[in-house]
N, C-alpha and C positions, 0 to 999 in steps of 0.2 A: 504496500501499500499505501510505503513513503515512496518509493522510487517513481508509483505514481504522479504522487503528488509533485516530485521534483520535475516532471513531465509536463504538468498542467500547461496549457500557451498561455494561462494566465498569471503564472507564477513568472518563465520563463521571461516574458513582457514585461513585467516588472520587476527582475532582476536588471534588465536588459536598462528601462529608466533610470536605476537608484546606478546602474555604472557608468552611464549617458553624464549622467551629474556629478559624482564623482570624481570626474573629468577634468570640471571647471575648476582655473588654475585659483578662484578664488575659494576653492573648499582645497584647495593640496594647498595651499597656504594655511589654511587654519589644519587640516589636518598637521599639514608641517609644521606649523603655533603648540599645539595639540603637545608633539613628540617631543619636542624644545623645553616645554613645560612640564612636564610631566620628566624630564633628566632632572633637568636643573631641584625640579619638588626630590627626585629621589638622592639624589647629591649635594643637598641644600643641605646637609648638619655641619657635610664635615667643608666648604662652602661658606660658607655664613659664620661656622664655626661655636656650633653648639652640641657637640657630639656626645656632651660630656651627662645631655639629658638625655640620657641611654629609650627611653619607652616614644616619644616624640622623633626622636633618632629612627629604632625601627618602625612609627606608623608612617614619617618620611618616604620611607625608601620602600616600602611597600602601598602607599598610595599613592607612589614618582611611578612606579614599574607596572603599577593596574593603568594608569594613565597615559604610560609610553607603549603598554600591549593593545590599549585602547584605537590608543590615534594612527599604529603602525596593519592593524583590523581594518578601520575605516580605509582610507588611502589604495589597500590594495584588495581589501571585497567588501564594498558598503553595500553592495547587494544579500550578503549574507549577514551581512551585519549591523546594519540597519537598526532592527530590532531594540540592540543593547546600547544607545547611541545616546537614551535618558542618565544612564551611567553615568557619563562623563561631567554633566555638573554636580550631583548625585557626591562627587567623592571631590569637585572642590568645593559643594559649603561643606564636607567634614572638615579640607584644606583647613577652608578659612576657622571654625568650631575650634579645632581639635587642642592651640592653646591649652584655651582652656577645660577640656574635659578630659584630656590625661593626665591620667594619676600624675602626682610626683608638681613640682616647681618646674610645668613647662610654660607660662606664660609669661613669658623676657622681652623685653622690650622686643629683639631682638628675631626674636620668634615669631610673633605677634608678627611683625612688620612681613619678614620673610613669607610665615603662612596666607596673609591674611594679601598681602600681593598675588603670591601664588595663583591661591584657589583664587582668587579674581575671573584671572585671566580664562584660568580650567574651567571656570563655570559660564563664561561667553564665548571665548572657543566651542565646550560643550554646548551651549543652545543654540554657536551657528548649523553645528554638525545634525543633530535635533531640526530644526527649522531646517535643512537643507532634503534629511528623511520626509520633515509634512510637506513638503512643497511637491515634493517627487509624488505623496503620495494620491493630491489634488489631481 
């Protein structure tokens, strides 16, 4: 049954329209910037210098890698990954609030600035990706 659904003309046409949308230079720019934001988030404890806050260091590493992998999926196979595009803005919101919600003394000036700025960038770029997916559905 799964094989039959994958060959259904409507699904094939829908995936093709998503692939055409993903080929748009503006969308490719958003995907590339999302990848860079995810990589920066993953490396931010070492770049900015808050590796002593182990809980936030691990959080930023895991969420940054997640965002980077999502952006790779969006840029390489948006027709198959558009259904999870909503997770990128959600991860961005988590990144913003994480310094206050993570156990320990994670809410320092450095961590707050880093996470709020990078989180906001991820939210905006994620919403661009979600919006592109919604536009293609119409």
